[in-house]
N, C-alpha and C positions, 0 to 999 in steps of 0.2 A: 702650091695651090691648095687652097681653102675649099673644102667639100661642105655643102651645103646640102644638110638633112631635109627632106621634105616635111613643112609642119603638119601636124596632126589634126584632120579635119573638125572642125566645131562641132558638127554633126553627131560624128563619132563619139567626140569628148564628151558631149552630153550625154549619149544613148549608154556608153561607159558608165556615167556618173550614175544616171538614175537606176541602173541595174547593182552597182554599190549599196546606192543608198535602201533601194526594195531588198536588199539580201540582209544590210545591218537592222533595218528594221523587221525583218522575218526574225533574224537571231535575237533582238533585245525583247520580240514577243515569245519566243520560246522560253527564254532566260525569266521573262517574266511571270509565265504560266508554270513554270519549272517551281522558281519562288513561290507561289501561291500555293501549289502543290505540296511541297515539303510543309510551309508553314501550318497546312490544313493537318496533315498528317501529324505533325507534331502537337496541335494542338486538339488532335482527336485522342491523341496518345493520352497526353496531360489532361482531359477530361476524363478517358477512360481509368487511367491510375486512382484519379480522386472519388470516382464513382466505387471502383473496388475497395478502395482503404476506409472512406465512410459508410459503406452499404451496410455492416454490420450493426455499425452504432444507430444509422438511421433506422433500422429494423428493431433493434433491441428497444431504442425509446419511442416506438411507433406501440409495440406490442406493449410496453409499461403504461401508454397513456391508455388503448385501449382496455387494461386492465382496470385502469383507475374508473374509465366512462362507463363500464359495465358495472361495475359496483354503484357507481352514484345513479346510475340511471335508470337500470332494472327496476321493474315491481318487485319490491320488497317482503310484501305479505302475500306471498304465492309458494305454495307446498313444492313447487318444480323449479324454484328459483337457483337451488345449488347444481343442480342437475344440467338445467339449460344453460349457467354461467358457464359451467366446464365446456358445455357443447361449441358454444359462440366463443370462448377464448381459442379453445384448439381451432375452429375454422378459421378464424382472422389470424391465428398464428402461421396456419399453414399458408394462407393469402399472402402473407408479408414474405414469404421466403421469395418471391417474385423479385420484391427491392434489392435481394441478395444476389439473384441470378442474373438480373439486368436487363431482362426482355419479358414482355408479356404482350399478347395479341386480343383483339375483339373478341376471338373466338373464346380463348380462356376465360376472358371476363363474364361472357354471357352463359359460361357451364357453371362459373359461381353463383351466380345470381339466380339462376336454373335451381342451385340446390339450397339456396335460401328462401325461395318458392316452396321448393318441395318438404323443407323443414317446418315452414308456417302453416302448409297446410296439414300439420299433424298436430297444433298447438290447438289444445282443447278449449281455451279461454278467450273470450272478446280481450282480456287485456294483454292477451300475447301480441297484439298488436303495436304495443310500445314498446316490447324488448326487441321487437322483429325490427321497428322502425331503427332503433339504435344502432343495432348490427349493420342494416345496410347503410346507414349512416359513417359508420367508421370502415366500413368496405369502401364507401365510396370517396373517403379521406384516403385510404391507401391507393387509390387507383389514380387519384389527384396529386398525389406524390409522385407516384411512379411517372404519371404524365408529366410533370416538372421537369423530372429528371430525364424525360427523353426515354424512356424504357417501355411507354406504350405505345404500340404499332397499329395505328387506327383506320379502317377503311372509310373513305370519304362517300358522304351521303349522296345516295344514288339519286335522289329526288331533286330536278330541276329548280332553281329558286323560284323560277316563274308558276310551278305547278305546284307550290307548298298549299293547303288548305287554309285559306287566310282565316276565316271566319273561326277556325277551330283553335288557331294558332294564336289570335286576339283574344278571343273567349276564355282561353285556359292556361296562356303562360302569360302574354302581356297585359292585358286589363287587371288580371289579379295582383301583379307587382307595379301598376301604372297608378301608385300613389304612394306616397312620403311615409304616410302612418302604416300601411301593410309591408312597404319594403323593410321599416324599422322593425316590424314584429318580427319579418322572416329572419332577419340579420340575428336576430336577438336568440330565436329558436335552435338558430346554427350554431350557438356556443352553448348550449344545454337547455334541457327543459324549463319551462318558466310559467308561474301561476297566472291567476288571471289579474291577480292586484298588483304583479310584477312587471305585467304588460299597461297596467294603467299606469301606473309610476314612470314608465319608459315614457310612453306616448301622451300622458297630460289628457287621456280620455276617459271616462267613465260609462259602467251600464250600458246601455243598447248603442251608444257611438262607438265605443269599441268593439262591441259584440260585431256590429255590422262588419268591421275590416275582419275579424277573425272568421267569421264565417264564409266569406269571400275566400280567404285562404283555404278552409276547408273545403268549402266548394269545389276549388281547383284541384285538391287533393295534395296540396305543398304543405300541410300542417295537418295534425290529427289530436284529437285530446284523447288521453290516456283513460279515462272514465268519464263519468260524470262529475263535474265540478273538479275535475282531475287538472294537472298539469298540461302543457302543450308542448309538441314535439315536433320536429322537422320530419319530413318524410323523404324518401330517397328523390322523388321526384321536385321537391322543393331544394335539396341539398343542389342538384343537379343545373336546375335553373339558376340559383343563387352563384353556383361556381362560374357557369357560361356568362354570365353578367359580369363576373369577377376578371375574366378572362378580355372581354370585349373594353371595360374599363381600362385594364392593364396597358393593351394594346394603345387605348387613343391617348392615355399618359406618356407612353413612349414615345409616341410621334412626335406631341407635342416638345419634347425635350430634346 
């Protein structure tokens, strides 16, 4: 006699299959998250090893560059040149150690800027502005390097976008660089001091036409003149504005590609 087993109810089979599929999907999700985490940890380990390996090289190369820039950009005909040179070199050597340490915060950056300001207050000559502008520029380059390496931990701006002082931002930041000529000038002086004739050659402008654009940048505090009829140099504000524009442009280019 043949025994006939009862057929499994279709609804029961469907429920079982759904439960199995859900369990499989959850397992796949767990596996995917595990792979992502392990890959991320592996990637972070590689990046950390690279930073440690090249930190000394980056720091040394930067100090070599600092030495050359100070030698070339500081006011030469000054009785305090040699002593100031050593003070500035020691300061920038100390701040560059954070490249090797691998971490720096906004608070530490602020304390270093305060030190620069305190040193500047002790400068007895008007031409001291030239040397301190160069020190600030080189320090900002250090910070820029640490930022690009992910070493700088910054606090987000606490001012809501809708509450920015629009007139002040337009007149003191946007309008001064909203000109091809002025932007060329700012870029040029960011690479080193420039004479009036050098800027004239760059912009193809002469006399009052060129002076108009230079004055705009000076009034905005983005460049200064060493002394009457002297070379033009970028200020900390000018360098920060230029760096911010570069970051925005880099973001746009990445999005396009």
